[in-house]
N, C-alpha and C positions, 0 to 999 in steps of 0.2 A: 504494500500500500504506500503510495507516494505521500510525502510529508506536505501538509497544507501550508500555504503562505497567506498573507493578509489579503491578497487579491485572488485567492482560489475560487473557482466557479464549480457549480454543479449543472448538469444538463438534464432536462426533462423532456421526454418525447410523448406526444399524443398522436397515435396513428388511428385515425377515425375512419369511418366509411368514406368520407369525401376527401380527406387530405391528411398529410403529416405536418404537425406543428412542433417546433422545437423552441424551448426557452432555455436561456442561460441565466442563472442567478448566482449571486454571491453566496458562498458557503456560510458566511457570517452575515446575518440580517436578511437574506433572501431578496436583495435588491435586484430588479430586473435589469439585465445588461444588454441582451440582444435577443432577437427572435428570428426564426426562419419558417417558411411554409412552402409546401409543394403539393399539388393536387394529385388525387387518384382517379382512375377511370370511373365513370359513373356506374352505379350498381343499384338497381331497383328490383323489387319482387315482381312476379312470384319466383323467377329464377334470378337470384342476385349472387353473382360470383365475381371474384377478382383473382388475378394472378399474384401470388405473394411477392413475386419479383418487383411488381409495381410499388409495393410498400417500401422495399429496400431502396429502389431508385429514388422514391420521394424523400426518404430519410437522408440519403446521400445529398440530394439537391438542397434540402432544408438546412443541413449542416454546412453545406457550401456557402450559404448566405451569411453564416456567422463564423466563417473560417478564421478570421483574424483573432478570435478569442479562444479558439479551441485548445491552444497550448496551455491554458490555465485551468482546464477542466480536470477535476480529480475524481469525479464519480458521475455516473449516468444511470437513469432508469427509464424503462419503456412501459408506457400504458397504451392499451389498444382496445379497439372494439371487442366486446365480449362475444363468445359463443361460436365464432367462425371456426370451420373445420379445415385444418391443414394436414395433409397426409404425405409422408415421405416414404420412399422405398429403401432398400438395404444399402443403396449407394448415396443416401441422403439427398436424393433428387425429388422435387415436388411432383407428385403423380398426376394431379389434376388441379384446376383452379379451386380456390377455397370457397366453400359455401359460406355465406355471411349470415349474420343474425337475422336479417330481414328477408332471407330466402324462405319461402313458405312451401316449397315443393315436398317437404317431408311431412306434410299434414297427415297423409295416410299412415306413416310410420308412428307419428304421435298417437294416433287412434289405436294402432295395434299395441303399442307399449302400455297404454292405459287400459286396454282390454285384458292384457296379460297379468297386470298387477294393478290393484285398485288405487285410487287417488290418495287415500289416507296412508297406504303403505309407501307410496312414492314419497310423499311429503315427510314421513317419518324417517325414511331411509337416506334421503339426500337433500331435504329441504325444498324440493321442487316437484311439480307435477308436469310431465312432459307436454310441451307445446312445440310447434315447428321451429321456434327461435332457438331452442336449446340444442347443444352439441350432440347429445345422445340420439336425437331423432335424425340428425344429419348423417351420423355414422351408420345408423340403421338404413337410411336411404341409400347410402353407398353400397351396402351389402345387398340390398334388394335390387338396385337398378344397375350397378356397375360391379358385379361380383369379381371380375378379373382384376379390376383396380383394387378392390377391397382385399383380394388375396395377396397383393404386393405390398401392403402396408407394413412398414417396420417401425415407424414413429408416428404418433398422433400428437398434434399440437394445436394450440389456439394462436390467434394472430400475434399476441404479445410474446408468446413462447418462441415463435419462429424468428421474430426480430431479435430477441435475446440470444437465441441460438446462433444467428448470423454474427452477432457481436462477440460471443464468447466461445462458440463451439460446444456448448453444454445444453443438454436436453432437460430443461427445468421449467417449472411454472410456480405460481404462488397460490396460497390458500384462497385469496379473493377470486381470482379468475377460475381456479379449479372448481369452486363452489357453484359455478354457472353451467357446468357440463351435464349434470344428471348422472354421473358415474363416480362422484367423490362426495363423501359425507363430511360436511363442515363441523358436525358435532364431535365425531370421533377422530377426524383428521385423517381418514383412510379412504383408499379406493374401495369400491364395492364391486367385486368380481361377479356377484350374483346379478347385479343390475346390468353389467356389461354382457353377461351371457344372454340376456334378453335381446340384445342387438342381433345376434346370430353371426354366421360367417366363420367363426372359430370358437373353440371352447374357452380360450382365455385371451382377453385383450390387454390385461394389465401390463404385460411385458412391453407393450408399445407406448405406454403412458409415461410422461415426464415425472421426475422427482419433484415433490411439492416442498417449496422452501417456506420458512417462517418470515415474519415481517422485516427482520433486520439481517437476514442471511444474504451474503453476496452470492450472486449467480456465477461470478467469475470475474475475469478481466478482459478487456478488449484485446483481441488477438492481433498479430501482425497484419494478417490479411484484412481484417476489418478496419484496422487503423489506416491501411493504404487506401481503402475505399472511402472512408468517412472523414479522415482528418483528425479523429479523436486520438489522443496519445496512446500508444501501445501500453498495456498494463493498467489503463484506467479502470477503476472499480465499477462493476455493473451490478446494480441492485436487482432484486427478484422481479421487479415490475408488477403489473397487475392489470385488471380490467379497467376500462375508462371510468366507470362509476365509482369504483373503489378509490382510484386516484383522485377524482374530483372531491370525494369526501376528505381526503388528506389536504387537498388544496384549499378547502374552505375552513379547515380546522373544525370540522363538524363535531359537536359534543352530544352526548345523550340528551334527548329531548328536541334537538334541532331537526328540521326537515328541509330537504333540498328538492326543488322542482326544476327540472332541466328541460329546456326547450331546444331541441336540435333536430336532426333527421328523425330520430325517435324522441319520444317524451318519456322521462323517468321521474319517479318520486321515490326518495329513499331517506332512511334515518339510521342513526347509530343505535345499536341495541347491545346491552351487556349480556344478553342470553340469546341462544339460537331460536329461530322462529320456524314453525312448520304450519303451512296453510293448505289443508286438503282441498279447498276450493280452487286452488291454483292461481289465485289472484296475486298473492304476495310470494315472491321468490325469497327463500331463506338464505341469502348469500352470506358468506363470510366477508369481513372487511380486510383491508390491507394492513391493519394496525393491530390485529389480534382479537378484535371484537367481532360483531356481526353487523350486516348491512341489509336488513330486509328492504326489498325493492319491488316496485310495481312499474312495468314498462308498457307503453303504448307505441304502436307502429306509426301512428299518424300525429305529427306535430307541425313543425314549420313548413313542411312540404305541402300541407293543406292550404295554409294562407298564401303560399307562393302560387299554388295551382289556381286558387280562386282569383288571385290578383291577375293572373294571365287570362283567365276567362273574361274578366272585367276590363282588360286592357289597361291596368294600373301598374305603375312601378311600386316598389315597397313603400316609399314615403307617402305616395298618394293613397295606397291601401290603408296605411295606418291612420292617415288624416280622415279618410272616409269612415273607418271603424269608430273613431273617437267622436265623430259628428252625429252618430246614431245613439238613441237612448239605450240604457241597459235593457236587455231582453230583445233587442233588435226589432222592435215593433211586432213581436210575436213570431218572428222567423227563427227557426232552429235548424242547425246543421249538425247531424251526427256524422263525424268526419272519417268514417271507415273507408277511405278511398283506396287503401291497399290491403283490404281485409283488416283484421285487428288481432293483436296478441292478448290484450287484457281489456275486455273479456276475450276469451279464446274463440274468435270468429274469423278464421282465415279466409272464408269465402264471402264474408259480408262486403257490402258496398256502401258508399256514402248515401245519405238521405236528407233531403231538405224538406221541411214542412212549414206551414204557416205563410206560404207565398200568396200574395194578392197582386192586383193590378197596380197598387201603390208602392209595392216593394221596389226599392232602388239600390244602387251600388252601396250606399251607406249601410243599409240593413244587411245586405249580403256580406259585406266586409266584416261587420261586427259579429254576425252569426258565425263566421268562420273562426274568428278568434275565440269567441265564447265556447264554441264546440270543442276546440282543442283544450282550453283551460278546464272546462267541466269534466272532460275525460280524465285529466290529471288529478283534479281535486277528488274525483271518485277514488283514485288511488290513495290519496291521503286518508280517506274514510276507511279504505281496506286495511291500511296499516293500523289504524285505531282499533278496528274490529279484532285483530289478532293480538292486541295488548301492547302495541308499540307506543311509546310516549312521543307525541309530536307537539308538546305544549311550549317548546322553546322557540328559538328563532326560525323563521322561514326565509330561505334563500331562493332567489330566482337566477338561474344560470343558463348557459348555452347561448347559441346564436340568437334565439328568440328573445333573450333578456335585453338585447339592444333595442328592441321595439318599444316605443312609447305606448303603443296600444296594448301589447301583451303585459307590460308593467302595470298599467292602470287596471286592466280587466282582471288580472290575477289577484291584485290586492282587493279589488271590490268583491269578486266572487268568493275569495277565501275569507273575506271580512276580517282581515288581520294585516298587520304591518309586514311588508316584504322588503328584505334587504337585497339590493342588486350590487354584487361585488364590482368594484372598479376594474379589477383584473378579471376579464371574462374568460380567459383560457385556464380554467381551474384544473383541467385534466393534466395539462403540461406542468402547471404549478405543483400539483400533487406529486407528479413524478419527480420533480426537483426536491420536494420535501422528503420523499423516500430515499433518493440518492444521498441527500445530506444526512439523514438518519442512519443509513447503512455505513456511511463513511465515518461518522463521528460516534456511532454506538448509541445515539439518542433514542428515546421512546417515541415512535411515530404517532402514538395515540395522544401525545401531549404537544401543544403548539411549540414550535422551535423558538428559542429566544430571539426576540426582535423581528420575527417574521410576522408581518401584518396580514394574516390570512382572513379572507372573507369580508374585508372592510369595504364599505360602499354606502351609497345613499339609501335612505329608507323611503318607501312609498306607502303612504297611509291610505286605508280604505275610505271610500266615500261615506260609508255608514248610512246609506239612504234606505236600507231595508230591502234592496232589490235582490240580494244574493240568493235568498231562499226561493224566491219566485223564479228566477232564471234557472237555477239548478234543478228545481222540481220539473220545469218544462223540459229541460234536457233529459232528465232521467226517464220521463214518460216516453219521449221519442226514442231514446236509446233502447228501452225495453221492447218496443215494437220492432225495431230493427233486429235485435238479437233473436226475437221469436221467429222472424221471417228467415233469418240466416241459418238457423239450426236445422239439421236434417230431419 
């Protein structure tokens, strides 16, 4: 391990569905020094796949934008989109494009797995109930649809695992990302061979799985080959990494009682819990955190893509869409959009479609714009309710993060419909920040569950609710419409 100096830096990587972002921060104090960003090929459902090589190319490009500072980097961690399935052969070559979290082709396999083992047993065994988003259904899809490829699999990885492997040459993962697979139990901290047997294709998949590291275990160091590609110094300490939501919790300094609402390609709601959570309804995923606790989470497939799509239909750019939404009254004049444009993960309705109701001849762009924002927010606030239902404390701070947090319309509508104050962190790249936090904790031996000294995590302006009593009315109208859509979408 290299000796830190006063100007030592840590690097945090956020490899999302859309792009790779890199932050460089000072080891002491967490001051942001430089950022880089490079795009990934677009990927949308029902078949949503990417070549992992595109992630590496994007990481190399993003690091190239901060090249002048890389000689000061002493540690790096990678956070990435959860649930994606990367499979390698015996020569460590990628066998096929990675199926991503928003690929819903494994819906039949999710049904099969839940018919083989009941939902309560799934939740008790691994904290999850299989839906098409989770890795175990994607591995089952591979076995069912591409058996020759499945037969060649020597290593199974998640996106962050693969990038960490490219940096270190070591096949590892962390407890946070492992907890989103459906084949690892976050309560016992062990793989579940019995669940993997339900995938089929071979009697034992555990030999293909990575070693699961603890929150402060180093994955290894940057190899000479990776240094040549990326510019990171050879021997730089590499943290265990994690899933994007786990890293964002670190980047916010999330404490028990706090809840985060994230508006990005997907929408997520999560909170820190001191005890594991199992929800046989399948609404709340009982994830582990990257800090040694747990991170119960609800995820929706449809978030900012909905408002972008509706803006396109209306011929509005984003600023005009936000202005239109804010010009309409709460409740959008009775117009409700149930925004399941790509099917939905929570509730589990992969074949559902979007549904607009309450339209009249007087409905205009303002009402349509606001209903799109309200539909997305109502879906996420239903996730907050689901956390409460399984005993998770959400009485602390509420954070609004992700790309959608930059929207004045989403800020206002979230505070109003939640009927509580919402903090919007000044630093919106919380995933990359969280990866920096982990890198610093691994390098220094600090406890990642406690805020690092002088790192101002989660700070930002507070949006207060209007307090006009409209929240209950708007959310009740949405719940009624969503119930009808769910009834129509189920077999």
